[in-house]
C-alpha positions as CSV (number, residue, x, y, z in Angstrom):
1,M,-7.2,-53.2,14.2
2,K,-8.6,-51.0,11.5
3,Q,-7.8,-47.9,13.5
4,G,-4.2,-49.1,14.1
5,G,-3.8,-49.8,10.3
6,T,-4.9,-46.2,9.5
7,M,-2.4,-44.8,12.1
8,D,0.4,-47.0,10.6
9,R,-0.3,-45.6,7.1
10,K,-0.2,-42.1,8.5
11,L,3.1,-42.6,10.1
12,I,4.6,-44.2,7.0
13,W,3.3,-41.3,4.9
14,K,4.7,-38.7,7.3
15,E,8.1,-40.4,7.1
16,R,8.0,-40.3,3.3
17,C,6.6,-36.8,2.8
18,N,9.2,-34.1,2.5
19,L,6.5,-31.5,3.2
20,Q,5.5,-32.9,6.6
21,L,1.8,-32.7,5.9
22,P,-0.4,-32.4,9.1
23,A,-1.7,-35.7,10.2
24,A,-5.3,-34.3,10.3
25,F,-4.9,-33.2,6.6
26,I,-3.8,-36.7,5.6
27,E,-6.6,-38.3,7.5
28,K,-9.1,-35.9,6.0
29,Y,-8.2,-36.7,2.4
30,Q,-7.8,-40.4,3.0
31,H,-11.5,-40.3,4.2
32,L,-12.7,-38.1,1.3
33,L,-10.7,-39.8,-1.5
34,G,-10.7,-43.4,-0.4
35,A,-8.9,-45.5,-3.0
36,E,-7.6,-42.3,-4.7
37,A,-5.8,-41.1,-1.6
38,P,-2.4,-42.8,-2.1
39,A,-2.0,-41.4,-5.6
40,F,-3.2,-37.9,-4.4
41,L,-0.9,-37.8,-1.4
42,A,2.1,-39.1,-3.5
43,T,2.0,-35.9,-5.5
44,F,3.2,-33.9,-2.5
45,D,6.6,-35.6,-3.0
46,Q,6.7,-34.5,-6.6
47,P,7.9,-31.1,-7.9
48,S,5.3,-28.4,-8.6
49,Q,4.5,-27.6,-12.2
50,S,5.7,-24.4,-13.8
51,G,4.2,-22.6,-16.8
52,F,3.7,-19.3,-18.6
53,R,1.4,-17.6,-21.0
54,T,2.4,-15.6,-24.0
55,N,0.9,-12.2,-24.6
56,P,-1.3,-11.8,-27.7
57,L,-1.4,-8.1,-27.2
58,K,2.3,-7.8,-28.2
59,N,3.5,-7.6,-31.8
60,G,5.1,-11.1,-32.1
61,Q,5.9,-14.4,-30.4
62,P,8.5,-14.7,-27.6
63,T,10.6,-17.2,-29.5
64,A,13.3,-17.4,-26.8
65,S,10.9,-18.4,-24.0
66,I,9.0,-20.8,-26.3
67,A,12.3,-22.5,-27.3
68,A,13.1,-23.1,-23.6
69,A,9.6,-24.5,-22.8
70,S,9.0,-28.2,-22.4
71,G,5.8,-28.0,-24.5
72,P,2.5,-26.3,-24.9
73,T,-0.5,-26.8,-22.6
74,T,-3.5,-28.5,-24.1
75,H,-6.1,-26.5,-22.2
76,V,-4.9,-22.9,-22.8
77,K,-4.1,-21.6,-26.3
78,N,-1.2,-19.4,-25.2
79,G,0.0,-21.6,-22.4
80,W,3.3,-23.4,-22.1
81,F,5.0,-25.6,-19.6
82,G,8.3,-24.3,-18.3
83,K,10.0,-21.6,-16.2
84,V,10.5,-18.0,-17.2
85,N,13.7,-16.1,-16.4
86,G,12.5,-13.0,-14.6
87,K,15.4,-10.9,-16.1
88,S,14.9,-12.1,-19.7
89,L,13.9,-9.7,-22.4
90,D,10.6,-11.5,-22.9
91,H,9.6,-11.2,-19.2
92,V,10.8,-7.6,-18.6
93,T,8.8,-6.3,-21.7
94,G,5.7,-8.3,-20.9
95,W,5.7,-10.8,-23.7
96,V,5.3,-13.7,-21.2
97,Y,3.6,-14.1,-17.8
98,S,4.7,-16.8,-15.5
99,Q,1.6,-18.7,-14.3
100,E,1.0,-22.1,-12.9
101,P,-0.8,-24.3,-15.5
102,S,-3.9,-25.1,-13.3
103,A,-4.4,-21.3,-12.6
104,M,-4.5,-20.6,-16.3
105,T,-7.8,-22.6,-16.5
106,V,-9.6,-19.9,-14.6
107,G,-9.2,-17.2,-17.2
108,E,-10.4,-19.6,-19.9
109,V,-13.6,-20.3,-17.9
110,V,-14.3,-16.6,-17.4
111,A,-13.9,-16.0,-21.2
112,P,-14.6,-12.3,-21.3
113,Q,-15.3,-10.6,-24.6
114,P,-14.0,-7.4,-26.1
115,G,-15.9,-4.4,-25.0
116,E,-17.3,-5.9,-21.8
117,R,-16.9,-4.6,-18.2
118,V,-15.0,-7.1,-16.1
119,L,-14.0,-7.2,-12.5
120,D,-11.2,-9.3,-11.0
121,L,-12.1,-8.8,-7.4
122,C,-9.1,-10.5,-5.7
123,A,-6.6,-9.9,-8.4
124,A,-3.0,-9.8,-7.1
125,P,-0.5,-10.7,-8.3
126,G,-2.1,-10.3,-11.7
127,G,-1.9,-13.6,-13.6
128,K,-5.6,-13.9,-14.1
129,S,-6.0,-10.2,-14.7
130,T,-3.5,-10.3,-17.6
131,H,-5.2,-13.4,-19.0
132,L,-8.7,-11.7,-18.9
133,L,-7.3,-8.5,-20.6
134,A,-5.7,-10.6,-23.3
135,Q,-9.0,-12.3,-24.0
136,M,-10.7,-8.9,-24.2
137,H,-8.1,-7.7,-26.7
138,D,-7.7,-4.8,-24.1
139,A,-11.1,-3.5,-25.3
140,G,-13.7,-2.5,-22.7
141,L,-12.9,-2.1,-19.1
142,L,-11.1,-4.3,-16.6
143,V,-11.1,-3.3,-12.9
144,A,-8.5,-5.3,-11.0
145,N,-8.9,-4.9,-7.3
146,E,-6.7,-6.1,-4.4
147,I,-7.3,-5.4,-0.7
148,F,-3.6,-5.5,0.4
149,S,-1.6,-2.4,-0.7
150,K,1.7,-4.1,-1.2
151,R,0.1,-6.8,-3.4
152,A,-1.9,-4.1,-5.2
153,K,1.3,-2.4,-6.2
154,I,2.7,-5.7,-7.6
155,L,-0.6,-6.1,-9.5
156,A,-0.3,-2.6,-11.0
157,E,3.3,-3.3,-12.1
158,N,2.4,-6.6,-13.8
159,L,-0.5,-5.0,-15.7
160,E,1.8,-2.2,-16.8
161,R,4.4,-4.7,-18.0
162,W,1.6,-6.6,-19.9
163,G,0.9,-3.4,-21.8
164,A,-2.6,-2.8,-20.4
165,K,-4.5,0.3,-21.7
166,N,-8.0,-0.3,-20.4
167,A,-7.2,-1.6,-16.9
168,V,-7.8,0.1,-13.6
169,V,-6.2,-1.0,-10.3
170,T,-8.0,-0.3,-7.1
171,N,-6.9,-1.1,-3.5
172,E,-10.2,-1.7,-1.6
173,A,-12.1,-4.2,0.5
174,P,-14.9,-5.7,-1.6
175,D,-17.7,-4.1,0.5
176,R,-16.1,-0.7,0.0
177,L,-15.9,-1.2,-3.8
178,A,-19.5,-2.4,-4.2
179,P,-21.4,0.9,-3.7
180,H,-19.4,2.4,-6.6
181,F,-20.4,-0.2,-9.2
182,P,-24.0,-1.2,-8.6
183,Q,-25.0,-3.9,-11.2
184,F,-22.2,-2.7,-13.3
185,F,-20.1,-5.6,-14.5
186,D,-20.8,-8.2,-17.3
187,R,-18.4,-10.7,-15.7
188,I,-16.9,-10.9,-12.2
189,L,-14.1,-13.2,-11.2
190,V,-13.7,-14.0,-7.5
191,D,-10.4,-15.9,-7.2
192,A,-11.0,-16.1,-3.4
193,P,-8.4,-16.0,-0.7
194,C,-8.4,-19.6,0.7
195,S,-6.6,-22.1,2.8
196,G,-4.2,-22.7,-0.1
197,E,-4.1,-26.5,0.1
198,G,-3.7,-26.8,-3.6
199,M,-0.4,-24.8,-3.5
200,F,1.3,-26.7,-0.6
201,R,4.0,-28.2,-2.8
202,K,4.6,-24.9,-4.5
203,E,4.4,-22.8,-1.4
204,P,5.2,-25.1,1.5
205,A,5.0,-22.2,4.0
206,G,1.2,-22.5,3.7
207,I,1.3,-25.7,5.6
208,E,2.2,-23.9,8.8
209,Y,-1.1,-22.0,8.7
210,W,-3.3,-25.0,8.1
211,T,-5.5,-26.3,10.9
212,P,-8.6,-28.6,10.6
213,T,-10.8,-25.5,11.2
214,Y,-9.0,-23.2,8.8
215,P,-11.0,-24.1,5.7
216,A,-14.3,-23.3,7.4
217,E,-12.9,-19.9,8.6
218,C,-11.9,-19.2,5.0
219,A,-15.3,-20.2,3.7
220,N,-17.0,-17.6,6.0
221,R,-14.7,-14.9,4.5
222,Q,-15.4,-16.1,1.0
223,K,-19.2,-15.9,1.5
224,K,-18.8,-12.2,2.5
225,I,-16.7,-11.5,-0.6
226,L,-19.3,-13.2,-2.8
227,A,-22.1,-11.2,-1.3
228,S,-20.3,-8.0,-2.2
229,A,-19.5,-9.3,-5.7
230,L,-23.1,-10.1,-6.5
231,T,-24.2,-6.5,-5.9
232,M,-21.9,-5.5,-8.7
233,L,-23.0,-8.1,-11.2
234,K,-25.4,-7.1,-13.9
235,P,-28.6,-9.2,-14.3
236,G,-27.7,-11.7,-17.0
237,G,-24.0,-11.4,-16.0
238,T,-21.5,-14.2,-15.3
239,L,-19.8,-14.9,-12.0
240,V,-16.8,-17.2,-11.8
241,Y,-15.6,-18.4,-8.4
242,S,-12.3,-20.2,-8.0
243,T,-9.9,-21.3,-5.2
244,C,-6.6,-23.0,-5.0
245,T,-7.7,-25.4,-2.3
246,F,-9.0,-29.0,-2.2
247,A,-11.2,-28.3,0.8
248,P,-15.0,-29.0,0.2
249,E,-15.8,-26.4,2.8
250,E,-14.5,-23.7,0.5
251,D,-15.4,-25.3,-2.8
252,E,-18.7,-27.3,-3.3
253,Q,-20.1,-26.2,0.0
254,V,-19.7,-22.5,-0.8
255,I,-21.4,-23.0,-4.2
256,A,-24.2,-25.0,-2.6
257,W,-24.6,-22.0,-0.2
258,L,-24.6,-19.6,-3.1
259,L,-27.3,-21.5,-5.0
260,K,-29.6,-21.6,-1.9
261,E,-28.9,-18.0,-0.9
262,Y,-29.3,-16.5,-4.4
263,P,-31.9,-18.6,-6.3
264,Y,-31.5,-16.5,-9.4
265,L,-28.0,-18.0,-9.9
266,A,-27.5,-21.2,-11.9
267,L,-24.4,-23.2,-12.6
268,V,-23.0,-23.3,-16.1
269,P,-21.3,-26.5,-17.1
270,I,-17.5,-26.1,-17.5
271,E,-16.0,-27.7,-20.5
272,K,-13.4,-30.1,-19.2
273,T,-10.4,-31.5,-21.0
274,A,-8.4,-34.6,-20.0
275,G,-7.5,-34.7,-16.3
276,M,-10.2,-32.3,-15.2
277,D,-12.7,-33.7,-12.7
278,D,-16.3,-32.9,-12.0
279,G,-17.1,-31.3,-8.6
280,R,-18.4,-33.8,-6.0
281,P,-22.0,-33.3,-4.8
282,A,-21.5,-35.7,-2.0
283,W,-19.0,-33.3,-0.5
284,A,-21.7,-30.7,-0.1
285,D,-25.5,-31.0,0.0
286,G,-25.8,-33.7,-2.7
287,N,-27.1,-31.3,-5.4
288,P,-26.3,-33.0,-8.7
289,A,-25.7,-29.6,-10.4
290,L,-22.4,-29.4,-8.5
291,T,-20.9,-31.8,-11.1
292,K,-20.9,-28.8,-13.4
293,T,-18.1,-27.3,-11.4
294,C,-14.4,-28.3,-12.0
295,R,-11.8,-29.8,-9.8
296,L,-8.1,-30.0,-10.7
297,F,-6.2,-32.7,-8.7
298,P,-2.5,-33.0,-9.2
299,H,-2.7,-36.8,-9.5
300,H,-5.0,-36.3,-12.6
301,F,-3.9,-33.0,-14.1
302,A,-0.4,-31.5,-14.8
303,G,-0.7,-28.6,-12.3
304,E,-1.5,-27.7,-8.8
305,G,-4.9,-27.9,-7.0
306,H,-7.7,-25.8,-8.2
307,F,-11.5,-25.5,-8.0
308,I,-13.7,-23.5,-10.5
309,A,-17.4,-22.8,-10.7
310,K,-19.2,-20.7,-13.3
311,L,-22.6,-19.2,-12.5
312,V,-25.0,-17.0,-14.5
313,D,-27.4,-14.5,-13.1
314,Q,-30.7,-15.6,-14.6
315,R,-32.5,-12.3,-14.0
316,P,-33.4,-10.5,-17.3
317,A,-30.6,-8.3,-18.5
318,P,-31.5,-4.6,-18.4
319,A,-31.6,-2.5,-21.6
320,P,-28.2,-1.1,-22.3
321,K,-27.7,2.5,-21.2
322,P,-25.7,4.9,-23.3
323,V,-22.2,5.5,-22.0
324,R,-22.0,9.0,-20.6
325,K,-18.7,10.7,-20.5
326,N,-17.7,11.9,-17.0
327,K,-17.7,15.7,-17.2
328,K,-16.8,16.2,-13.6
329,R,-13.5,18.0,-13.1
330,Q,-12.4,15.8,-10.1
331,T,-12.2,12.0,-9.9
332,N,-10.8,11.0,-6.5
333,G,-8.0,13.5,-6.6
334,A,-7.6,13.4,-10.3
335,L,-7.9,16.7,-12.2
336,R,-8.5,17.4,-15.8
337,L,-5.6,19.0,-17.6
338,S,-5.5,22.7,-18.1
339,K,-5.3,23.9,-21.7
340,A,-1.6,24.7,-21.4
341,E,-0.9,21.2,-19.9
342,F,-3.0,19.5,-22.6
343,A,-1.1,21.4,-25.3
344,L,2.2,20.1,-23.9
345,V,1.0,16.5,-24.0
346,Q,-0.6,17.0,-27.4
347,T,2.5,18.4,-28.9
348,W,4.7,15.6,-27.7
349,F,2.3,12.9,-29.0
350,A,2.0,14.7,-32.4
351,Q,5.7,14.4,-32.8
352,V,6.3,10.9,-31.3
353,V,3.1,8.9,-31.4
354,P,0.9,10.8,-33.8
355,A,-1.9,8.2,-34.2
356,F,-2.5,7.9,-30.4
357,E,-6.0,9.1,-29.4
358,L,-5.8,11.5,-26.5
359,E,-9.2,11.0,-24.8
360,R,-10.2,11.4,-21.2
361,L,-6.9,12.6,-19.8
362,V,-6.5,13.2,-16.1
363,K,-3.6,14.0,-13.8
364,F,-2.8,12.9,-10.3
365,G,-0.3,15.5,-9.1
366,D,2.0,15.8,-12.1
367,Q,1.3,12.3,-13.5
368,V,-0.9,12.0,-16.6
369,Y,-3.2,9.1,-17.3
370,A,-5.6,8.1,-20.1
371,V,-8.8,6.9,-18.3
372,P,-10.9,4.1,-19.9
373,T,-14.1,5.6,-21.4
374,A,-16.4,3.1,-19.7
375,L,-15.1,4.0,-16.2
376,P,-17.4,5.8,-13.8
377,T,-16.2,8.3,-11.2
378,L,-13.9,6.7,-8.6
379,A,-14.2,9.4,-6.0
380,G,-13.6,8.1,-2.5
381,L,-11.7,4.9,-3.6
382,A,-8.1,4.1,-3.3
383,V,-6.9,4.0,-6.9
384,L,-3.3,2.9,-7.8
385,R,-3.8,3.0,-11.6
386,P,-6.8,4.8,-13.1
387,G,-5.8,3.8,-16.6
388,L,-2.8,4.0,-18.9
389,H,0.1,6.0,-17.4
390,L,1.2,8.4,-20.1
391,G,3.9,10.3,-18.4
392,T,4.9,13.3,-16.2
393,L,4.3,17.0,-16.6
394,K,7.5,18.8,-16.1
395,K,8.2,22.5,-16.3
396,R,7.3,23.4,-19.9
397,R,7.7,19.8,-21.1
398,F,6.2,16.3,-21.0
399,E,8.2,13.2,-20.1
400,P,6.7,9.8,-21.2
401,A,6.2,6.9,-18.9
402,L,7.5,3.3,-19.2
403,A,3.9,2.1,-19.2
404,L,3.2,4.0,-22.4
405,A,6.2,2.4,-24.1
406,L,5.1,-1.1,-23.1
407,A,1.6,-0.4,-24.4
408,L,2.9,0.6,-27.9
409,A,4.1,-1.5,-30.9
410,P,7.3,-0.1,-32.4
411,E,5.6,0.8,-35.7
412,Q,3.3,3.3,-33.8
413,V,6.3,5.5,-32.9
414,T,7.9,7.9,-35.3
415,K,11.4,7.4,-34.0
416,R,13.0,4.2,-32.7
417,V,16.4,3.1,-31.6
418,A,17.1,-0.6,-32.1
419,L,19.5,-2.1,-29.5
420,T,21.3,-5.4,-29.5
421,L,20.7,-7.8,-26.6
422,E,24.0,-6.7,-25.1
423,Q,23.0,-3.0,-25.4
424,W,19.6,-3.8,-23.9
425,R,21.3,-5.3,-20.9
426,A,23.2,-2.1,-20.5
427,Y,20.0,-0.1,-21.0
428,V,18.1,-1.8,-18.2
429,H,21.2,-1.4,-16.0
430,G,20.7,2.4,-16.4
431,E,23.6,3.2,-18.7
432,A,23.7,5.9,-21.4
433,L,24.7,4.6,-24.8
434,P,26.5,6.1,-27.7
435,F,24.0,6.3,-30.6
436,E,24.0,7.8,-34.1
437,A,20.5,9.2,-34.5
438,P,18.7,12.5,-34.8
439,D,18.2,14.3,-31.5
440,G,14.9,13.8,-29.6
441,W,12.7,11.2,-27.9
442,A,12.8,7.7,-29.2
443,L,11.3,4.3,-28.4
444,V,14.0,1.8,-27.3
445,V,13.4,-1.5,-29.2
446,C,15.2,-4.8,-28.9
447,Q,14.3,-7.7,-31.1
448,N,11.0,-6.0,-31.9
449,H,10.2,-5.7,-28.2
450,S,9.2,-2.2,-27.0
451,C,11.5,-1.7,-24.0
452,G,11.2,1.9,-22.8
453,W,12.2,5.5,-23.7
454,G,15.4,7.2,-24.5
455,K,16.3,10.7,-25.5
456,V,19.0,11.2,-28.1
457,A,21.3,14.3,-27.6
458,N,24.7,14.8,-29.2
459,R,25.0,11.2,-30.3
460,I,24.2,9.9,-26.8
461,L,21.1,7.9,-25.9
462,K,20.1,9.3,-22.5
463,N,18.5,6.6,-20.4
464,F,14.9,7.0,-19.1
465,Y,14.4,3.4,-17.8
466,P,13.0,3.9,-14.3
467,K,15.7,3.7,-11.6
468,G,13.6,1.4,-9.4
469,L,13.4,-1.2,-12.1
470,R,17.0,-1.3,-13.2
471,F,19.1,-4.5,-12.7
């Protein structure tokens, strides 16, 4: 009779649920959550939560996006509930980043400090990387890695839009990255690829891949990623592990494995605000320390499903070593600029952005980058973004990159052209604009947002907004 009652409840739920959750998934969480299960399962018939963060690296507040928001988040200082228009001025110029509210919590837990060396190991599409960089005030080094090349390109684009200066994007498997950074990072975030149960209502296609054994398969992959990550963590450093799944196999059980496999690791309590739950020791090996982890359930918290654990490496921190500048001429295909090439770049910056410090410049082909000073050689690695993209070396001239414009505040540039919102729409469409201004390079600005570059000639603003980004 009890079994029949359970089956009846499953059938009723399947009829009500628009997402058509697998019966095995429903049964699993009815067993795990008991009396909580109906409230938990009911959330799959509710809309997913949308949110965004504002960018403190920019020179103002995105008033248009904030005005359209439904309210601020309570757990993230720069977080808001609401949707972002992907073609808005705020989004295109990196003043906001669209991010689901639960996912924002991860960056808050990592809490990197300015000047630290930080690794975001599974970083695409970039929400957590941009959050980390904002907390670091873009001072120090952020290595954002993604194993899949298409996603790595999206990651690089999002960091460029954010205005990142001291961020490097690599496209490697964790075990290939590890030998290049032995005990190098102060903090590492492993936002692990997972079964995605916590995102089912936001990304329903994930349900098609779910099977009762899928979480365990994901857990095996997560353990391999963590093993590589720990070889790159400094003694005394911090490791944050997160997933967007409810599955204990990928959450408490992975952390229980970590604590046994690496006894020098210890869990750090995560400060929890209203709606955040403790991890559940009973879902792993019963270790009471697992309550220090954090679970975000959609029936308790205004967001999707997430799990977060923060661990510290208890081995004594080594004495700091002086940072040595890399004097090698070659860095994975990147060459130092010749004297003539450096002179071209230096002349352009002296005229247009005179206060910009030209340190550690390299070129990939004809593309010039400013490499973060804390970065070691990347020879042998697939690198999509070795630092801030400054521009392109042309024949006897230098042409600035969009990334440089987005990393600058208007007041840093000697000549600016201010566009109205209508003119900005024409600019991002690729149009040349009539403009009364002295000839030469100018930063295009709209409502104090740095938007890109233009070159004034004969009262026409020639458009240098990248063709691939025009809309």
